[in-house]
C-alpha positions as a Markdown table, in Angstrom:
| # | Residue | x | y | z |
|---|---|---|---|---|
| 1 | Met | -0.6 | 61.3 | 108.8 |
| 2 | Asn | 2.0 | 61.6 | 106.1 |
| 3 | Ser | 3.1 | 64.9 | 107.7 |
| 4 | Phe | 3.3 | 63.2 | 111.1 |
| 5 | Leu | 5.5 | 60.5 | 109.7 |
| 6 | Leu | 7.8 | 63.0 | 108.0 |
| 7 | Gln | 8.1 | 64.9 | 111.3 |
| 8 | Ser | 8.9 | 61.6 | 113.1 |
| 9 | Glu | 11.6 | 60.8 | 110.6 |
| 10 | Ala | 13.0 | 64.3 | 110.9 |
| 11 | Ile | 13.2 | 63.9 | 114.7 |
| 12 | Lys | 14.9 | 60.5 | 114.3 |
| 13 | Leu | 17.5 | 62.0 | 111.9 |
| 14 | Thr | 18.1 | 65.0 | 114.2 |
| 15 | Leu | 18.6 | 62.7 | 117.2 |
| 16 | Cys | 21.0 | 60.5 | 115.3 |
| 17 | Ala | 22.9 | 63.5 | 114.1 |
| 18 | Trp | 23.1 | 64.8 | 117.6 |
| 19 | Ile | 24.4 | 61.5 | 118.9 |
| 20 | Glu | 27.0 | 61.1 | 116.3 |
| 21 | Gly | 28.1 | 64.7 | 116.8 |
| 22 | Leu | 28.3 | 64.2 | 120.5 |
| 23 | Leu | 30.4 | 61.1 | 120.2 |
| 24 | Ser | 32.8 | 62.7 | 117.7 |
| 25 | His | 34.0 | 65.1 | 120.4 |
| 26 | Asn | 36.3 | 64.3 | 123.2 |
| 27 | Phe | 34.4 | 64.9 | 126.4 |
| 28 | Ala | 34.8 | 63.9 | 130.0 |
| 29 | Leu | 32.4 | 61.2 | 131.1 |
| 30 | Ala | 32.5 | 62.7 | 134.6 |
| 31 | Asp | 30.6 | 65.7 | 133.2 |
| 32 | Val | 27.6 | 63.6 | 132.2 |
| 33 | Pro | 26.5 | 61.6 | 135.3 |
| 34 | Ala | 22.9 | 62.3 | 134.7 |
| 35 | Leu | 23.0 | 60.6 | 131.3 |
| 36 | Val | 24.8 | 57.5 | 132.3 |
| 37 | Asp | 22.9 | 57.0 | 135.5 |
| 38 | Arg | 19.5 | 57.3 | 134.0 |
| 39 | Pro | 17.8 | 53.9 | 133.9 |
| 40 | Ser | 16.8 | 52.5 | 130.6 |
| 41 | Arg | 13.1 | 52.6 | 129.7 |
| 42 | Lys | 13.2 | 49.6 | 127.5 |
| 43 | Thr | 11.0 | 46.7 | 128.4 |
| 44 | Leu | 12.7 | 43.3 | 128.6 |
| 45 | Ile | 10.7 | 40.3 | 127.5 |
| 46 | Asp | 10.5 | 37.5 | 130.0 |
| 47 | Thr | 13.3 | 35.0 | 129.3 |
| 48 | Ala | 11.0 | 32.0 | 129.9 |
| 49 | Val | 12.0 | 29.6 | 127.0 |
| 50 | Asp | 11.1 | 26.1 | 126.2 |
| 51 | Asn | 14.2 | 24.4 | 127.6 |
| 52 | Lys | 12.8 | 21.1 | 126.5 |
| 53 | Leu | 14.4 | 22.0 | 123.2 |
| 54 | Arg | 17.7 | 21.6 | 124.9 |
| 55 | Ala | 17.6 | 18.5 | 127.0 |
| 56 | Gln | 21.1 | 18.8 | 128.6 |
| 57 | Pro | 22.4 | 17.6 | 132.0 |
| 58 | Pro | 22.9 | 20.3 | 134.7 |
| 59 | His | 26.0 | 22.3 | 134.1 |
| 60 | Ala | 28.9 | 22.1 | 136.5 |
| 61 | Thr | 31.9 | 24.4 | 137.1 |
| 62 | Leu | 35.3 | 22.9 | 137.5 |
| 63 | Pro | 37.3 | 25.4 | 139.5 |
| 64 | Glu | 40.2 | 23.0 | 140.0 |
| 65 | Thr | 40.8 | 22.6 | 136.2 |
| 66 | Ala | 42.8 | 25.3 | 134.5 |
| 67 | Ile | 41.6 | 26.7 | 131.2 |
| 68 | Thr | 44.0 | 28.1 | 128.6 |
| 69 | Ile | 42.8 | 30.5 | 125.9 |
| 70 | Glu | 44.3 | 30.6 | 122.5 |
| 71 | Ala | 43.8 | 33.0 | 119.7 |
| 72 | Ala | 43.7 | 30.7 | 116.7 |
| 73 | Ser | 45.4 | 31.4 | 113.4 |
| 74 | Thr | 43.9 | 30.4 | 110.1 |
| 75 | Ala | 46.3 | 27.5 | 109.8 |
| 76 | Arg | 45.4 | 26.4 | 113.3 |
| 77 | Leu | 41.7 | 26.4 | 112.4 |
| 78 | Ala | 42.4 | 24.1 | 109.4 |
| 79 | Asn | 43.5 | 21.3 | 111.8 |
| 80 | Leu | 40.8 | 21.4 | 114.4 |
| 81 | Gln | 38.0 | 19.3 | 112.9 |
| 82 | Gly | 38.8 | 16.3 | 115.1 |
| 83 | His | 38.7 | 18.4 | 118.2 |
| 84 | Trp | 35.5 | 20.2 | 117.0 |
| 85 | Gln | 33.7 | 16.9 | 116.3 |
| 86 | Asp | 34.5 | 15.8 | 119.9 |
| 87 | Leu | 33.5 | 19.2 | 121.4 |
| 88 | Ile | 30.0 | 19.2 | 119.8 |
| 89 | Thr | 29.2 | 15.9 | 121.5 |
| 90 | Arg | 29.8 | 17.7 | 124.9 |
| 91 | Ala | 28.6 | 21.2 | 124.0 |
| 92 | Asp | 25.7 | 22.9 | 125.7 |
| 93 | Ser | 24.6 | 24.6 | 122.4 |
| 94 | Ala | 25.3 | 23.6 | 118.8 |
| 95 | Asn | 26.2 | 26.4 | 116.4 |
| 96 | Ile | 27.2 | 25.7 | 112.9 |
| 97 | Phe | 28.6 | 29.3 | 112.5 |
| 98 | Met | 31.3 | 28.5 | 115.1 |
| 99 | Asn | 32.6 | 25.5 | 113.0 |
| 100 | Pro | 36.3 | 26.0 | 112.6 |
| 101 | Ala | 36.1 | 25.5 | 108.9 |
| 102 | Leu | 33.6 | 28.3 | 108.6 |
| 103 | Leu | 35.6 | 30.6 | 110.8 |
| 104 | Arg | 38.7 | 30.0 | 108.7 |
| 105 | Leu | 36.7 | 30.7 | 105.5 |
| 106 | Ala | 35.3 | 33.9 | 107.1 |
| 107 | Asp | 38.9 | 35.1 | 107.9 |
| 108 | Glu | 39.9 | 34.4 | 104.3 |
| 109 | Ser | 36.8 | 35.7 | 102.5 |
| 110 | Tyr | 36.5 | 39.0 | 104.4 |
| 111 | Pro | 40.0 | 40.3 | 104.8 |
| 112 | Asp | 38.7 | 43.8 | 105.6 |
| 113 | Arg | 37.4 | 42.4 | 108.9 |
| 114 | Arg | 39.7 | 41.6 | 111.8 |
| 115 | Cys | 38.6 | 38.2 | 112.9 |
| 116 | Arg | 39.6 | 36.9 | 116.3 |
| 117 | Ile | 38.9 | 33.3 | 117.1 |
| 118 | Leu | 39.2 | 32.1 | 120.7 |
| 119 | Leu | 39.8 | 28.5 | 121.6 |
| 120 | Ala | 39.5 | 27.3 | 125.2 |
| 121 | Trp | 41.6 | 24.3 | 126.2 |
| 122 | Gln | 41.2 | 22.2 | 129.4 |
| 123 | Asp | 44.7 | 21.7 | 130.6 |
| 124 | Gly | 46.0 | 18.2 | 131.2 |
| 125 | Pro | 48.3 | 15.5 | 129.7 |
| 126 | Ala | 46.1 | 15.7 | 126.6 |
| 127 | Pro | 44.6 | 19.2 | 126.3 |
| 128 | Arg | 40.9 | 19.0 | 125.4 |
| 129 | Leu | 39.0 | 21.7 | 123.4 |
| 130 | Val | 36.2 | 22.9 | 125.7 |
| 131 | Gly | 35.2 | 26.1 | 123.9 |
| 132 | Ile | 35.2 | 28.1 | 120.7 |
| 133 | Trp | 33.9 | 31.6 | 120.0 |
| 134 | Gly | 34.6 | 33.6 | 116.8 |
| 135 | Phe | 34.4 | 37.4 | 116.5 |
| 136 | Ala | 35.1 | 40.2 | 114.0 |
| 137 | Val | 35.8 | 43.8 | 114.6 |
| 138 | Ala | 33.0 | 45.8 | 113.0 |
| 139 | Arg | 30.4 | 48.5 | 113.7 |
| 140 | Ala | 27.6 | 47.3 | 116.0 |
| 141 | Pro | 24.6 | 45.9 | 114.1 |
| 142 | Arg | 21.7 | 48.4 | 113.7 |
| 143 | Ser | 23.7 | 51.0 | 115.5 |
| 144 | Val | 23.7 | 54.8 | 115.0 |
| 145 | Val | 26.7 | 55.0 | 117.2 |
| 146 | Pro | 30.0 | 55.1 | 115.2 |
| 147 | Leu | 31.6 | 52.6 | 117.4 |
| 148 | Ser | 33.8 | 49.6 | 116.6 |
| 149 | Val | 32.8 | 46.5 | 118.6 |
| 150 | Leu | 33.3 | 42.7 | 118.6 |
| 151 | Ile | 30.5 | 40.9 | 116.8 |
| 152 | Ala | 29.8 | 37.2 | 116.5 |
| 153 | Pro | 29.7 | 35.3 | 114.4 |
| 154 | Pro | 32.4 | 37.0 | 112.3 |
| 155 | Met | 30.8 | 36.3 | 108.9 |
| 156 | Pro | 27.8 | 38.0 | 107.3 |
| 157 | Asn | 24.8 | 35.7 | 106.8 |
| 158 | Gly | 25.6 | 34.0 | 110.1 |
| 159 | Tyr | 22.4 | 33.8 | 112.3 |
| 160 | Leu | 23.6 | 32.7 | 115.7 |
| 161 | Ser | 26.1 | 34.3 | 118.1 |
| 162 | Thr | 26.2 | 31.7 | 120.8 |
| 163 | Pro | 29.6 | 30.2 | 121.6 |
| 164 | Val | 30.1 | 26.4 | 121.6 |
| 165 | Ile | 31.3 | 25.4 | 125.0 |
| 166 | Asp | 31.5 | 22.1 | 127.0 |
| 167 | Arg | 28.4 | 22.0 | 129.2 |
| 168 | Asp | 30.5 | 20.9 | 132.2 |
| 169 | Cys | 32.7 | 24.1 | 132.4 |
| 170 | Leu | 30.6 | 27.0 | 131.0 |
| 171 | Asp | 31.4 | 29.5 | 133.7 |
| 172 | Asn | 35.2 | 28.8 | 133.7 |
| 173 | Val | 35.5 | 29.0 | 129.9 |
| 174 | Leu | 33.5 | 32.2 | 129.6 |
| 175 | Ser | 35.3 | 33.9 | 132.4 |
| 176 | Ala | 38.7 | 33.0 | 130.8 |
| 177 | Met | 37.6 | 34.1 | 127.4 |
| 178 | Leu | 36.3 | 37.5 | 128.6 |
| 179 | Asp | 39.5 | 38.1 | 130.6 |
| 180 | Tyr | 41.6 | 37.3 | 127.5 |
| 181 | Leu | 39.6 | 39.8 | 125.4 |
| 182 | Ala | 39.9 | 42.4 | 128.1 |
| 183 | Ala | 43.7 | 42.0 | 128.3 |
| 184 | Asp | 44.1 | 42.6 | 124.5 |
| 185 | Glu | 44.2 | 46.3 | 124.2 |
| 186 | Ser | 44.1 | 46.1 | 120.4 |
| 187 | Leu | 40.5 | 44.9 | 120.5 |
| 188 | Pro | 37.3 | 46.8 | 121.4 |
| 189 | Ala | 36.0 | 46.2 | 124.9 |
| 190 | Ile | 32.4 | 46.0 | 123.9 |
| 191 | Val | 30.8 | 42.9 | 122.5 |
| 192 | Ala | 27.6 | 43.3 | 120.5 |
| 193 | Leu | 25.6 | 40.1 | 119.8 |
| 194 | Asp | 22.5 | 40.4 | 117.7 |
| 195 | Ala | 21.4 | 36.7 | 117.8 |
| 196 | Met | 22.3 | 35.1 | 121.2 |
| 197 | Asp | 20.3 | 32.0 | 122.1 |
| 198 | Ala | 18.7 | 33.3 | 125.3 |
| 199 | Gly | 17.2 | 30.0 | 126.5 |
| 200 | Thr | 20.4 | 28.0 | 127.1 |
| 201 | Pro | 22.7 | 27.4 | 130.1 |
| 202 | Thr | 25.4 | 29.1 | 128.1 |
| 203 | Met | 23.4 | 32.4 | 128.2 |
| 204 | Gln | 22.8 | 31.9 | 132.0 |
| 205 | Ala | 26.5 | 31.3 | 132.5 |
| 206 | Leu | 27.4 | 34.5 | 130.5 |
| 207 | Ser | 25.0 | 36.5 | 132.7 |
| 208 | Arg | 26.5 | 35.1 | 135.9 |
| 209 | Val | 30.1 | 35.7 | 134.8 |
| 210 | Leu | 29.3 | 39.3 | 133.9 |
| 211 | Glu | 27.4 | 39.9 | 137.1 |
| 212 | Arg | 30.3 | 38.7 | 139.1 |
| 213 | Gly | 32.6 | 41.0 | 137.1 |
| 214 | Gly | 30.4 | 44.0 | 138.0 |
| 215 | Asn | 29.4 | 44.9 | 134.5 |
| 216 | Pro | 26.2 | 43.0 | 133.6 |
| 217 | Leu | 25.0 | 42.5 | 130.0 |
| 218 | Arg | 22.3 | 44.8 | 128.4 |
| 219 | Ile | 19.5 | 43.1 | 126.5 |
| 220 | Phe | 17.9 | 45.4 | 124.0 |
| 221 | Thr | 15.4 | 43.2 | 122.2 |
| 222 | Gln | 14.3 | 39.6 | 122.5 |
| 223 | Trp | 12.1 | 37.6 | 120.2 |
| 224 | Met | 10.9 | 34.0 | 119.5 |
| 225 | Arg | 12.5 | 32.2 | 116.6 |
| 226 | Pro | 10.7 | 29.2 | 115.0 |
| 227 | Ala | 12.3 | 25.8 | 115.7 |
| 228 | Leu | 11.6 | 22.1 | 115.1 |
| 229 | Ala | 12.0 | 19.6 | 117.9 |
| 230 | Ser | 9.5 | 16.8 | 118.1 |
| 231 | Asn | 9.3 | 13.1 | 118.5 |
| 232 | Leu | 6.3 | 13.0 | 116.0 |
| 233 | Asp | 6.7 | 11.6 | 112.5 |
| 234 | Gly | 6.2 | 14.0 | 109.6 |
| 235 | Lys | 2.5 | 13.1 | 109.0 |
| 236 | Ala | 1.5 | 13.5 | 112.7 |
| 237 | Tyr | 3.5 | 16.7 | 113.1 |
| 238 | Leu | 2.0 | 18.4 | 110.0 |
| 239 | Glu | -1.5 | 17.4 | 111.2 |
| 240 | Lys | -0.7 | 19.1 | 114.5 |
| 241 | Ala | 1.0 | 22.2 | 113.0 |
| 242 | Leu | -1.4 | 23.0 | 110.2 |
| 243 | Ser | -5.2 | 23.3 | 110.2 |
| 244 | Ser | -7.2 | 20.9 | 108.1 |
| 245 | Ser | -8.0 | 23.7 | 105.7 |
| 246 | Ser | -4.4 | 24.7 | 105.3 |
| 247 | Arg | -3.4 | 21.1 | 104.6 |
| 248 | Lys | -6.2 | 20.8 | 102.0 |
| 249 | Lys | -5.1 | 24.0 | 100.3 |
| 250 | Leu | -1.5 | 22.7 | 100.1 |
| 251 | Arg | -2.7 | 19.4 | 98.6 |
| 252 | Gln | -4.6 | 21.5 | 96.0 |
| 253 | His | -1.5 | 23.5 | 95.2 |
| 254 | Arg | 0.7 | 20.4 | 94.9 |
| 255 | Arg | -1.9 | 18.7 | 92.6 |
| 256 | Arg | -2.2 | 21.8 | 90.4 |
| 257 | Leu | 1.5 | 22.3 | 90.2 |
| 258 | Ser | 2.0 | 18.6 | 89.2 |
| 259 | Glu | -0.4 | 19.1 | 86.3 |
| 260 | Lys | 2.2 | 21.4 | 84.7 |
| 261 | Gly | 4.9 | 18.7 | 84.5 |
| 262 | Leu | 6.8 | 16.0 | 86.5 |
| 263 | Leu | 6.9 | 17.3 | 90.1 |
| 264 | His | 9.2 | 15.6 | 92.5 |
| 265 | Ser | 11.0 | 16.4 | 95.8 |
| 266 | Ala | 14.6 | 15.4 | 96.5 |
| 267 | Val | 17.2 | 15.7 | 99.2 |
| 268 | Leu | 20.8 | 16.1 | 97.9 |
| 269 | Thr | 23.6 | 15.1 | 100.2 |
| 270 | Glu | 26.5 | 13.9 | 98.0 |
| 271 | Gln | 29.2 | 16.5 | 97.6 |
| 272 | Gly | 29.1 | 16.9 | 93.8 |
| 273 | Ala | 25.3 | 17.0 | 93.7 |
| 274 | Val | 25.2 | 19.6 | 96.5 |
| 275 | Arg | 27.8 | 21.7 | 94.7 |
| 276 | Asn | 25.9 | 21.7 | 91.5 |
| 277 | Ala | 22.5 | 22.3 | 93.2 |
| 278 | Phe | 24.0 | 25.2 | 95.1 |
| 279 | Glu | 24.8 | 27.0 | 91.9 |
| 280 | Glu | 21.2 | 26.6 | 90.9 |
| 281 | Phe | 20.2 | 27.9 | 94.3 |
| 282 | Leu | 22.4 | 31.0 | 93.8 |
| 283 | Ser | 20.8 | 31.8 | 90.4 |
| 284 | Leu | 17.3 | 31.2 | 91.8 |
| 285 | Glu | 17.8 | 33.5 | 94.7 |
| 286 | Ala | 19.4 | 36.2 | 92.5 |
| 287 | Ala | 16.4 | 36.0 | 90.1 |
| 288 | Gly | 13.9 | 36.8 | 92.9 |
| 289 | Trp | 13.1 | 39.6 | 95.3 |
| 290 | Lys | 16.4 | 39.3 | 97.2 |
| 291 | Gly | 18.3 | 39.9 | 93.9 |
| 292 | Arg | 16.2 | 43.0 | 93.3 |
| 293 | Gln | 16.8 | 44.3 | 96.8 |
| 294 | Gly | 20.5 | 43.6 | 96.6 |
| 295 | Thr | 20.6 | 41.0 | 99.4 |
| 296 | Ala | 21.1 | 37.9 | 97.4 |
| 297 | Leu | 24.5 | 36.1 | 97.8 |
| 298 | Leu | 25.5 | 36.8 | 94.2 |
| 299 | Asn | 25.0 | 40.6 | 94.8 |
| 300 | Arg | 28.2 | 40.7 | 96.8 |
| 301 | Pro | 31.1 | 38.6 | 95.5 |
| 302 | Pro | 32.7 | 38.1 | 98.9 |
| 303 | Asp | 29.4 | 36.6 | 100.2 |
| 304 | Ala | 29.1 | 34.3 | 97.2 |
| 305 | Cys | 32.8 | 33.2 | 97.5 |
| 306 | Phe | 32.3 | 32.4 | 101.2 |
| 307 | Ala | 29.0 | 30.6 | 100.6 |
| 308 | Arg | 30.5 | 28.4 | 97.9 |
| 309 | Ala | 33.5 | 27.5 | 100.0 |
| 310 | Met | 31.3 | 26.8 | 103.0 |
| 311 | Ile | 29.0 | 24.4 | 101.1 |
| 312 | Glu | 32.1 | 22.7 | 99.6 |
| 313 | Ala | 33.7 | 22.2 | 103.0 |
| 314 | Leu | 30.6 | 21.1 | 104.8 |
| 315 | Ser | 29.2 | 18.8 | 102.1 |
| 316 | Ala | 32.6 | 17.0 | 102.1 |
| 317 | Arg | 31.8 | 15.9 | 105.6 |
| 318 | Gly | 28.1 | 15.2 | 105.0 |
| 319 | Asp | 27.1 | 18.4 | 106.9 |
| 320 | Ala | 25.4 | 20.3 | 104.1 |
| 321 | Ala | 22.2 | 19.2 | 102.2 |
| 322 | Ile | 19.9 | 20.9 | 99.7 |
| 323 | His | 16.2 | 20.0 | 99.7 |
| 324 | Met | 14.6 | 20.7 | 96.4 |
| 325 | Leu | 11.2 | 20.7 | 94.8 |
| 326 | Ala | 11.6 | 20.4 | 91.0 |
| 327 | Leu | 9.2 | 20.6 | 88.1 |
| 328 | Asp | 10.6 | 18.8 | 85.0 |
| 329 | Glu | 14.0 | 18.8 | 86.6 |
| 330 | Arg | 13.9 | 22.6 | 87.1 |
| 331 | Pro | 13.9 | 23.8 | 90.8 |
| 332 | Val | 10.8 | 25.7 | 91.9 |
| 333 | Ser | 11.9 | 25.9 | 95.5 |
| 334 | Met | 15.2 | 25.1 | 97.3 |
| 335 | Gln | 16.3 | 25.0 | 100.9 |
| 336 | Val | 19.9 | 24.9 | 102.1 |
| 337 | Val | 20.3 | 22.9 | 105.4 |
| 338 | Leu | 23.5 | 22.9 | 107.4 |
| 339 | His | 24.3 | 20.3 | 110.1 |
| 340 | Ser | 26.3 | 20.5 | 113.3 |
| 341 | Gly | 26.2 | 17.5 | 115.6 |
| 342 | Pro | 22.5 | 16.9 | 116.7 |
| 343 | Ala | 21.4 | 20.3 | 115.3 |
| 344 | Ala | 20.4 | 21.3 | 111.8 |
| 345 | Phe | 20.1 | 24.9 | 110.5 |
| 346 | Thr | 17.8 | 25.9 | 107.7 |
| 347 | Trp | 20.2 | 28.5 | 106.4 |
| 348 | Lys | 18.8 | 29.9 | 103.1 |
| 349 | Thr | 15.7 | 29.4 | 101.0 |
| 350 | Ala | 14.7 | 30.5 | 97.5 |
| 351 | Tyr | 11.8 | 29.8 | 95.1 |
| 352 | Ala | 10.8 | 30.6 | 91.5 |
| 353 | Glu | 8.5 | 33.6 | 91.7 |
| 354 | Ala | 6.7 | 32.5 | 88.5 |
| 355 | Phe | 5.1 | 29.7 | 90.6 |
| 356 | His | 4.3 | 32.0 | 93.5 |
| 357 | Asp | 0.5 | 31.2 | 93.3 |
| 358 | Phe | 1.3 | 27.5 | 94.1 |
| 359 | Ser | 3.1 | 28.3 | 97.4 |
| 360 | Pro | 6.3 | 26.4 | 96.4 |
| 361 | Gly | 8.1 | 27.4 | 99.5 |
| 362 | Met | 5.4 | 26.0 | 101.7 |
| 363 | Leu | 5.2 | 22.8 | 99.7 |
| 364 | Leu | 8.9 | 22.3 | 100.2 |
| 365 | Trp | 8.5 | 23.2 | 103.9 |
| 366 | Glu | 6.2 | 20.2 | 104.2 |
| 367 | Asp | 8.8 | 18.0 | 102.6 |
| 368 | Tyr | 11.8 | 19.0 | 104.6 |
| 369 | Thr | 9.9 | 19.1 | 107.8 |
| 370 | Ala | 9.1 | 15.4 | 107.3 |
| 371 | Ala | 12.6 | 14.6 | 106.2 |
| 372 | Leu | 14.3 | 16.3 | 109.2 |
| 373 | Leu | 12.0 | 14.6 | 111.6 |
| 374 | Ala | 12.9 | 11.3 | 110.1 |
| 375 | Asp | 16.6 | 12.0 | 110.2 |
| 376 | Arg | 17.9 | 10.1 | 113.3 |
| 377 | Arg | 20.9 | 12.3 | 113.8 |
| 378 | Thr | 18.8 | 15.6 | 114.0 |
| 379 | Ala | 17.3 | 16.3 | 117.3 |
| 380 | Tyr | 16.7 | 20.0 | 116.8 |
| 381 | Val | 16.3 | 22.4 | 113.9 |
| 382 | Asp | 17.1 | 26.1 | 114.1 |
| 383 | Ser | 15.1 | 28.0 | 111.5 |
| 384 | Cys | 17.7 | 30.9 | 111.3 |
| 385 | Ala | 14.6 | 33.1 | 110.9 |
| 386 | Phe | 14.8 | 36.8 | 111.6 |
| 387 | Asp | 11.3 | 36.9 | 113.1 |
| 388 | Asp | 8.1 | 34.8 | 113.6 |
| 389 | Asn | 6.3 | 36.0 | 110.4 |
| 390 | Gly | 7.4 | 33.7 | 107.6 |
| 391 | Tyr | 6.1 | 30.3 | 106.7 |
| 392 | Met | 8.5 | 28.7 | 109.1 |
| 393 | Ala | 6.3 | 30.1 | 111.8 |
| 394 | Ala | 4.1 | 27.0 | 111.1 |
| 395 | Trp | 6.7 | 25.0 | 113.2 |
| 396 | Ile | 5.2 | 24.7 | 116.7 |
| 397 | Glu | 8.4 | 25.0 | 118.8 |
| 398 | Arg | 10.1 | 28.3 | 119.6 |
| 399 | Thr | 13.5 | 29.4 | 121.0 |
| 400 | Ser | 14.3 | 32.8 | 122.4 |
| 401 | Ile | 16.9 | 35.0 | 120.6 |
| 402 | Ala | 18.3 | 38.1 | 122.2 |
| 403 | Glu | 20.1 | 41.2 | 120.9 |
| 404 | Leu | 22.5 | 42.4 | 123.6 |
| 405 | Trp | 25.8 | 44.2 | 124.4 |
| 406 | Phe | 28.3 | 43.7 | 127.2 |
| 407 | Asp | 31.7 | 45.0 | 128.3 |
| 408 | Val | 34.5 | 42.4 | 128.7 |
| 409 | Arg | 36.3 | 44.6 | 131.3 |
| 410 | Arg | 35.6 | 44.0 | 135.0 |
| 411 | Gly | 34.0 | 46.7 | 137.0 |
| 412 | Arg | 31.4 | 49.2 | 136.0 |
| 413 | Ser | 32.3 | 51.0 | 132.8 |
| 414 | Trp | 30.8 | 54.5 | 132.4 |
| 415 | Thr | 31.7 | 54.5 | 128.7 |
| 416 | Phe | 29.8 | 51.2 | 128.2 |
| 417 | Ser | 26.8 | 52.5 | 130.2 |
| 418 | Met | 26.5 | 55.6 | 128.1 |
| 419 | Met | 26.9 | 53.8 | 124.8 |
| 420 | Ala | 24.4 | 51.1 | 125.7 |
| 421 | Gln | 21.9 | 53.8 | 126.9 |
| 422 | Val | 22.2 | 55.6 | 123.5 |
| 423 | Gln | 21.9 | 52.3 | 121.6 |
| 424 | Gly | 18.8 | 51.2 | 123.6 |
| 425 | Asn | 17.1 | 54.6 | 123.1 |
| 426 | Cys | 17.7 | 54.6 | 119.4 |
| 427 | Leu | 16.5 | 51.1 | 118.9 |
| 428 | Ala | 13.4 | 51.8 | 120.9 |
| 429 | Leu | 12.8 | 54.9 | 118.8 |
| 430 | Arg | 13.3 | 52.9 | 115.6 |
| 431 | Gln | 10.7 | 50.3 | 116.8 |
| 432 | Arg | 8.2 | 53.0 | 117.5 |
| 433 | Leu | 8.6 | 54.6 | 114.1 |
| 434 | Lys | 8.3 | 51.2 | 112.5 |
| 435 | Ala | 5.1 | 50.5 | 114.3 |
| 436 | Ile | 3.7 | 53.9 | 113.3 |
| 437 | Arg | 4.6 | 53.3 | 109.7 |
| 438 | His | 3.1 | 49.8 | 109.7 |
| 439 | Gly | -0.1 | 51.0 | 111.3 |
| 440 | Tyr | -0.4 | 53.8 | 108.8 |
| 441 | Thr | 0.2 | 51.4 | 105.8 |
| 442 | Arg | -2.4 | 49.0 | 107.1 |
| 443 | Arg | -5.0 | 51.7 | 107.6 |
| 444 | Thr | -4.3 | 53.1 | 104.2 |
| 445 | Thr | -4.7 | 49.7 | 102.6 |
| 446 | Gln | -7.9 | 49.1 | 104.4 |
| 447 | Thr | -9.3 | 52.5 | 103.3 |
| 448 | Arg | -8.4 | 51.8 | 99.6 |
| 449 | Lys | -10.2 | 48.4 | 99.8 |
C-alpha cells in the first residue's frame, strides 16, 4: 500500500509538472480543440440548500434604474460606513468580509496584493449604495495552474466570497460589476471564489448573468457548512442538537474543570476589553497546534497586524465580541465573533491544550450557542468552518458553500474553458489521493489496535 501511495504521488507530481510546463509555453488554443471541448467528469453536488436560513423577499430586477460602478480608493472606503450600514439592511446576503473597514485594512495590510473594491451605486438625486464586492489579484486557491486571477475576499483568513448586494437589484448590479471588470484590461479576466454561498438569490443571480453572457460559471466542489439559525432558546436547542449522553459528558467535564479553580464564562463587547482579550487570544492560538503548524495569526506579521486593526475597528462599533471560558481568570477557550447586520460570524477559536481532556472548546460552544440565540439582533450565524467535521458540526442547520471559477468576459472563452478543465481535473485527482491516504491511515490504525 505504501508503494501504491508513492506511485500515486509520483503520478500527481508528474501531471502537475506537465501542466505547468504546458502553460509556460505560448501555444495556439485552436490547436487543442479536443482538450477544451471534453466535458468535465466532476460530479456536482445538488444545490438544494435550506433557504429558510435566508428568509428574504423575492428579488426583483430594476431595468429602468441605471447602475454606476466605482473602483473605490482606500480614502473612499474610510467614509462609507453610513452607506454600508444602510446597505446591509437591504442586502440579500450579509458578509462581514465585505465591510468597507475590513477591505480598507486589507489594502493597507497586504501591499503586495492588488486590491480592487467595486462599489455599485443606484443613480438618482441621492445615489444609493446597492452593492460592494472586494477582490485581490493572486494565484487561484488550491491551484497547480500558475495563473493570476481575481479572488474574494481580498484578505487571508476571510471565509466568505459572496458580494453584498441590494436584494431588489441583484442581476443589474452583478451584470454591471462583471462588465466593469471585463473592461479593465489591467485585471485578470478569471474570478476564482473558494467560498461562495451557494444557497442564496445572489448565487442564482450570478449564474443567470453569466449564462446570459454565454460563459457560465464552473463549480468544482460544494460542501455543507454548519450554521446556527433557530427560534429555540439555548436550553431547548442544545437538547435538540446533542444526545443526552453527550450533554451528560459535557456536564461532567464542566464539573471536573470547575474543581481546579474558579470557572466562569464571559462575553466581552466593550472595545478596550475586546482589545485586551484579543491579545490573549493571539497568544493562546500561537501556543497550540496552529502555532506549531505555522498557521496561527502571530506566525505571519501581516496577518496579526490586519487582525488587530480589524478587531479595533469592529469593536469600536460593537461589531466584534470575544466569548471566553476562563479558569481563575486565565482563558482556557476563546471564540472571536464578528457581526454584520443580522448575521454573526464565528471567525476564530483557540483553546488551552493543557485542558484538552475537559473539551474546553465544546464547553464554550455550549455557552456561545446559547448567547447567540439570545441575542435579538442575530438571526443567523455562519460558522466560517472549512468542513463539517469540527465540533461546530453539532449545530443543526447547514448552508451550502461552493468553490467556483468564472470568466467576466462575455461569450465563450477557450482560455477559460481549458484552465477550468485543468483545475477541475487536478482538484478531482487531489481528492482521490486524499481519500486513498485517509483510507490507508484508517486501516493501518485499526490493524495496530
